[in-house]
N, C-alpha and C positions, 0 to 999 in steps of 0.2 A: 546454519545459514540458509536463508530462503532465496531462491533464484528469482531475479526480477522477471515479472510476467507470469509467474506460476499461479498467482491468485486469479488473474484474469482467465488463465487457461482452465481453471477449476470451477468456473461459474456453474457448471452442472453438477458439482460435487466436491467433496474435500480432496485436497491433493494427496497423492500417495507418498508415503515416506520412502526414502531410498535405503535406509538401514535401520537397525534396531535402535541405535542412539537417537536418530532423528524421529523415529516412531514414538519413543517414550516422551521426548521433549514435546512433540506435537500433541500427544494425547493428554498429558498433564496440563500443558499450557492452554490448550483449547478448553479444557474443563474449568480452569481457573477464570479465564477471561469471560466465558459464557455463564459463569456463576454456579456451575455444578459443584465446584469446590469453592465455597464462599470465602470472602476475605475474613481472616481471623481463624479459619478452621485449621485443624491439624490433619495433615495427610496421613494415610494409612501407614503402617509399619513397613519397613523394607521387605520383610518376608511376604506380606500381603501383596505389595506392589510387584514384587518379583514374580509372584504367581499370576497376578492379574495380567501383566504385560508380557509374561513369558521371556524374561531377560535375566541376565546374571546380576549379581550385586554390583559388579564393576560398572556395567552399562547403566544401571539405575543411578548409582552415585554420580557418575559423570553427567548424566542428564539433569539431575537435581542441581549440580554445581552450575550448569549452564543456565537453568531457570533462575537460580539465585543471582547470577550475574546480570540477568535481565530485570532483576528487582521483583520478581513474582513471588518468591518464597524466601524464607529465612530459617536456617537450621539452628535450633536451640538445644543445648545440652539438657538431658533429662526431660525434655518437653517433646521434641520431635521437629518435624518440618512444618512450619506454619505459613499459610498464605498471607503475603504482605498486603498492607493497605495500598490502594490504587495510587496514592501519592508517590509511592516508591517505584512504580512500574516504569520501565524505559519505553516511553511511547514513541520515540524515534526509531526504535528497533523494528525493522521490517517484519520480523516474525510476530512480534507482539501486536503490531498493527493488523497483520493478516488475520489473526484470531478474532479480531473485532468484527470481521466480516460475518462471522457466524453468531455473534452475540445479539441480544435483544436490541432493537433499534433505540437509539438515544439521541434525541434532537440536539440537546446541548453539546454532547460530545461531537456529533457530526458538524455542528456549527463551528466548534473549536478547530476541527480538522481543516475546514475551509478557510478560517481566519489565518491559520499558520501557512497553509498552502498559498494563499493570496499574497502574503507578505514576502515569503521566500521566492516564489516563482516570479513575482514582479521584479525583484532585485536581480534574479538570475537572467531574466530576459534583457534587462537594461545592460548588464555587463556583457551579455552575449553579443549585443550590437557593437560593442567596442572591440571584442576579442575574437570574433568569428573569423574562420578561414574558409577558403573555397571548399575544402574537404568537409568542414562542418555543414555548410549549406548543401553540399551534394548529398550527405547522409540524410538530412532533414527532408530534402525533396524526394529522396528514394522512399522514405516512409510515408510521405504524403501520397505518393503514387500507390503504395500498398493500401492505404486507406481508401483511395478512389477505386481500387480494384477489388475491395472486399465484398462489393455487391450485396450489402445488407448483412453480412456475417458479423455478428456482434463481437465474437472472440478475435477475429482477424483485425477488425476495426480497432478494438481496444488495445491489442498488442502494438499496432502501428502508432496509435496515438501516444501510448506510453513511451515508445522509443523516441518519438519526437521530443517529449518532455525530458527524457533522460539526456538526449543530445544537447538540448538547451542548457541543462544543468552542467553538463561537461564543458560546454563551450564557454560558460561563465568564467571558468578558470578558478573558481572558489570551491575548494574541497568540501567545506562545510555546507554549502548550498546543495551539494549532491545528496545530502540527507533527506531532501524533500521527496525523493523518488518513492519511498515507502508510503508517504501520505498521498501522493498523486495516484499510486496504484490502488490503494484502498478506496479513495473517493471515486476514482474512475470505475472500479469494479462495482461499487454500490450503485453508481449511476446506470451502468450497463444492466445490472440485475433488474432495475426497475423497467428496463426496456424489454426484458424477456417476456415473450408471450403477448406483446403488444405491437402496434405499428410504430416502429422506431425510425421510420424514414425521415421525419422532420429533425429528430435529434441528431441522427448520423450526418445529415446534410449540413446542419448548423455547426456541428463540431468540426467537420472537414473544412468548412469555409473559414471559421475562426482560426484554426491552426494554419491554414494557408496564408491568412493575413499575418500571423505571427512569424512564419518563416520568411515571408517577403520583407517584413519590417526589419528583421535581423539582418537579412542580406543587404538591405538598403541603409543599414546603420542608423535606423530611426528608432531611438529609444522610446519616445513618446508613443509611437504607433505600436511598438512591441508590447509595452506594458498595458496598453488599452486592449490589445488582442488577447493577452493573458487573462485579463479581467473578464472578457467575454467568454472565454473557454471555461473558466472557473464558475462564473455565474450560471452558465448552462448546466454544468454538472450539479451544482448546488441546488438549483431549482428542481432538477429531476429527482434528486435524492430526498429533499425535504418535502416535496409535494405529496409524497405517499404517507407522511407522518401526521398524526393528529395534532 
């Protein structure tokens, strides 16, 4: 399980694993998604992988079972563990999504992410206008304040923005719409990466202003304004991510 926000916190490098099980899952999953272990290839034998990753057979087998549950691999008798076609991958899995942060940029895949994010977040925002409580709005305003106080720090800005998106999803009251969080974090992290080493002042200002409009619209129970604000936030991130691609 990947902790929400860990991808944004690791913009300067890959996240550290918390235990051997997580370490093996991350190493193999990362290698598959980035293409080092291509689709259709057979992974090394248990003995080789145990030596490579320095883990026991039990840890390795449990890691492979987890990766199989995510659709990345398939164990076949007398064949071994094969990397599955991408059509079987669980793209809503936050960990699978996080590995795409390190993969070769793919315009069509990125466009697909933003298409899904746009559809799900617009609905979540509309529902949030109907179901918000004073506490929901208080939490959103707290994270808006954190964004305003980030003073150009991309990581702190990104974490605060993600928490606002997460709160909107929670406020919607639809458990399935909460699955958008992984997509939001990946697209937000990709956008922030484009800002690294550049003058991000304009992006940070526009992001803060759009999220402020979103929070106000939800507080005012204005579904039309809320969905418009969501579109503005997503369009800003999408333009930032796609602008760097050929």
